[in-house]
C-alpha positions in Angstrom: 131.2 83.2 142.8 129.9 85.9 139.8 130.3 84.8 136.6 130.2 87.2 133.4 130.1 86.8 129.4 132.7 88.1 127.5 132.4 88.3 123.6 134.3 89.1 120.7 132.8 88.9 117.1 131.2 85.6 117.5 132.9 84.0 120.2 131.6 84.0 123.6 133.2 82.6 127.1 131.8 82.8 130.3 134.4 83.7 133.1 134.4 84.2 136.8 135.5 86.6 138.9 139.1 85.0 139.1 139.7 85.0 135.3 138.7 88.8 134.9 142.1 89.9 133.8 143.7 91.6 130.8 146.3 88.8 130.3 143.8 85.9 130.5 141.0 88.0 128.6 144.1 88.6 126.0 144.8 84.6 125.1 141.2 83.5 125.0 140.6 86.5 122.6 144.1 87.3 121.0 144.0 90.4 121.9 147.3 92.7 122.9 146.6 93.0 127.1 147.9 96.4 126.3 144.8 97.7 124.4 142.4 95.7 125.5 139.3 96.9 127.2 136.0 96.0 127.6 132.3 97.6 126.9 128.5 96.9 128.8 125.3 97.3 126.8 125.4 101.1 127.4 128.9 101.0 125.2 130.5 102.4 128.3 133.8 101.7 128.2 136.0 99.4 131.2 139.4 99.4 131.7 141.5 97.2 133.9 143.5 98.2 136.8 146.9 98.9 137.1 147.6 95.1 138.6 146.2 94.1 135.3 142.6 92.9 136.9 138.8 94.4 136.4 137.6 95.7 139.3 134.4 93.3 139.8 132.4 96.4 140.8 132.2 97.7 137.5 130.4 94.4 136.3 127.0 92.8 136.3 126.5 89.4 137.4 125.9 87.1 133.9 126.3 90.5 132.3 127.5 90.4 128.9 130.6 92.8 127.7 132.4 92.7 124.4 136.0 92.7 124.2 138.2 95.2 122.5 141.6 96.0 121.5 144.5 95.5 118.9 144.7 91.7 117.6 147.5 89.4 118.0 148.8 86.9 115.3 148.2 83.6 116.5 151.9 82.2 118.2 152.8 85.7 119.4 152.2 86.0 123.3 150.9 89.0 124.9 153.2 90.3 128.1 153.4 87.9 131.1 153.5 85.0 129.2 157.1 83.2 129.8 159.2 83.4 126.4 161.3 80.9 125.8 163.1 83.0 122.8 162.0 86.3 122.8 163.1 87.6 119.2 162.9 91.7 118.3 160.2 92.0 116.5 158.2 90.5 119.1 159.4 92.9 122.1 158.7 95.5 119.4 155.3 94.5 118.5 154.8 95.0 122.7 156.5 98.2 123.2 155.7 100.3 120.3 153.6 103.4 120.9 151.0 104.3 118.2 151.7 107.6 116.3 149.4 110.3 116.8 148.1 110.7 113.3 147.5 107.1 113.2 145.3 107.3 116.5 143.3 110.3 115.3 142.5 108.5 111.8 141.5 104.8 113.2 137.8 105.8 113.4 135.2 104.9 116.3 135.5 102.0 118.4 134.4 98.7 116.9 131.4 98.9 119.4 129.5 101.1 117.5 129.4 98.7 115.1 128.7 95.4 116.9 126.5 97.3 119.6 123.8 95.0 121.5 119.9 95.9 121.8 117.2 94.7 123.3 113.4 94.3 123.2 110.4 92.5 125.2 108.5 89.6 124.2 105.5 88.5 125.6 104.5 85.1 126.4 101.4 84.3 125.2 99.0 81.2 126.3 95.5 80.0 124.4 92.5 80.6 126.9 89.2 80.4 125.3 90.4 80.3 122.0 92.2 83.7 122.8 95.8 84.6 122.7 96.4 85.8 126.7 99.9 87.0 127.6 100.9 85.5 131.0 104.6 86.7 131.0 107.3 88.5 129.5 110.8 88.2 128.9 113.3 91.0 127.9 116.0 89.4 125.6 119.0 91.3 124.2 120.4 90.7 120.9 123.1 91.8 118.5 122.7 92.9 114.7 123.6 89.6 113.8 120.8 87.5 115.6 118.2 90.3 114.3 116.3 87.4 112.4 113.0 85.5 113.3 114.8 82.7 114.5 117.5 84.5 116.2 115.0 86.1 118.4 113.3 82.6 119.1 116.3 81.1 120.5 117.1 84.4 122.5 113.3 83.2 124.0 113.9 79.8 124.2 117.2 80.3 126.5 115.4 82.8 128.5 112.4 80.5 129.1 115.0 77.6 129.7 112.9 75.4 127.5 113.7 74.3 123.7 110.2 73.3 122.7 109.0 74.8 119.1 108.0 78.4 119.5 105.9 80.7 117.0 106.4 84.5 117.2 103.2 86.3 116.5 101.9 90.0 116.1 99.1 91.3 118.2 96.6 89.9 116.2 98.0 86.5 116.3 99.2 86.7 112.7 102.8 84.6 112.4 105.6 86.6 111.6 107.9 84.9 109.0 111.5 85.1 108.8 111.6 87.9 105.5 113.6 91.2 104.4 112.0 93.0 106.3 112.2 91.3 109.8 116.0 91.5 109.3 118.0 93.4 111.2 117.6 95.4 114.3 115.1 98.5 112.5 112.5 96.1 112.9 113.1 94.2 116.5 114.4 97.0 118.5 111.3 98.7 118.1 109.3 97.9 121.4 106.2 99.9 120.3 105.3 96.8 117.9 104.4 94.1 120.8 105.5 90.6 119.7 103.9 87.5 121.2 105.7 83.9 121.7 103.4 80.9 121.5 104.2 77.7 122.0 103.4 75.7 118.4 100.8 73.5 119.5 99.1 76.3 121.0 99.3 78.4 117.8 98.4 75.4 115.3 94.8 75.5 117.8 94.4 78.8 117.7 94.6 78.9 113.8 92.1 76.4 113.9 89.6 78.2 115.9 90.3 81.5 114.1 89.2 79.8 111.0 86.1 78.2 112.4 84.8 81.5 113.7 85.7 83.4 110.6 83.6 80.7 108.6 80.9 80.9 111.3 80.8 84.6 110.6 80.6 84.1 107.0 77.7 82.2 106.9 75.6 84.5 109.7 76.8 87.3 106.8 75.3 85.2 104.0 72.1 84.6 105.8 71.4 87.8 106.9 72.2 89.2 102.8 69.7 86.8 102.0 67.2 87.8 104.5 67.5 91.5 103.1 67.0 90.0 99.8 63.8 88.4 100.3 62.9 91.9 102.0 63.9 93.6 99.1 61.4 91.0 96.9 58.6 91.7 98.9 58.5 95.6 98.4 59.3 95.1 94.8 56.2 92.9 94.9 54.3 95.0 97.1 55.1 98.4 94.5 54.3 96.6 91.5 50.5 95.2 93.0 50.1 99.2 94.5 51.0 100.4 90.9 48.1 98.1 89.5 45.7 99.6 92.3 46.7 103.2 91.5 46.2 102.8 87.6 42.8 100.9 88.7 41.8 104.1 90.1 43.3 106.3 87.5 41.1 104.6 85.4 37.9 104.5 87.1 38.6 108.4 87.6 38.9 109.3 84.2 35.7 107.5 83.4 33.6 109.3 85.7 34.9 112.3 84.6 34.1 111.6 80.8 30.4 110.5 81.7 28.3 113.4 81.8 25.9 114.3 84.6 22.2 114.5 83.6 19.4 116.5 85.7 15.9 115.4 85.7 13.3 117.6 85.0 10.0 117.0 88.1 7.7 115.6 85.3 10.9 112.8 84.5 11.1 112.6 88.5 7.2 112.1 88.9 7.2 109.0 86.1 10.4 107.3 87.8 8.5 107.6 91.3 5.3 106.2 90.0 7.2 103.2 88.6 8.5 102.3 91.8 5.4 103.1 93.6 3.6 99.7 95.4 -0.1 100.1 93.5 -1.4 98.9 97.3 0.1 101.1 99.5 1.5 103.7 97.3 4.4 103.7 99.3 7.8 103.2 97.9 8.5 99.3 96.8 10.6 97.2 99.4 10.7 93.8 97.7 9.5 94.2 94.1 6.6 91.8 93.0 6.6 91.1 89.2 3.1 89.8 87.2 3.5 86.3 85.9 2.0 86.9 82.7 3.4 90.0 81.3 6.5 90.5 84.0 5.5 93.9 84.9 6.5 95.4 88.1 2.7 95.5 90.5 3.8 96.0 94.0 5.7 95.0 96.9 5.3 91.3 98.1 5.1 92.2 101.7 1.9 94.2 100.9 0.9 92.0 98.2 0.8 88.6 100.2 -1.2 91.1 102.9 
């Protein structure tokens, strides 16, 4: 036998096929059976048949349906309930018709203010230090349930497990309960992926994330130090190069300041004679000096000969 979830405000009841009548639903939710109707998730109104029962063909098993209708005070019974001492005021409350002017100004139905929303939540596992989605659940929620804790409760209901769960974004950052995450505007956007991860897996993930960040920081520091060392070598090399350039420049200036002299033929012959061996009359290869006056007298090879 199929079951259906009916709610009105914060009250929620599960009914079977045989209990889906306007009379029973009106008793449960204190609504007049004459004006009672239901709406589904698409805000489509469903009315009872002439018999007072709803057709099961209009419902989905385990579906959620909101109850609407004129509220009745406690103690005022709806039609179909035996009346021990009926009064005129009670009979009048069941048979009165709503004036056209009142109906025109009644405004939109309450379903427009308490409509439900749905979104996808990815169930992620920790694999090699990374979040890997393995399953997905679609949760349905109302405006009053659009909070971090409310969505976590919906996920736990869908999984059938009430172990602690953390909601994160696609980068593994925890979604905290704040003003920005309260309301359907944030949660109904399926373009923003939301992950649900077990609390112990999330703790391990955060630890590995901090460790990777520390290693990356050390590598960056080491690489930066290598760059500093290279820069220092270049600076020192440039300083040495500057010294070499300065020395060459000084030598160049010195050579340009020294005037070039041209020897005459006589001077050339005198210099040639001074460096000519007195034995072979050729250029002196290894000079030999006299021990007495230290005068150049010839080449050692010819002298020894």
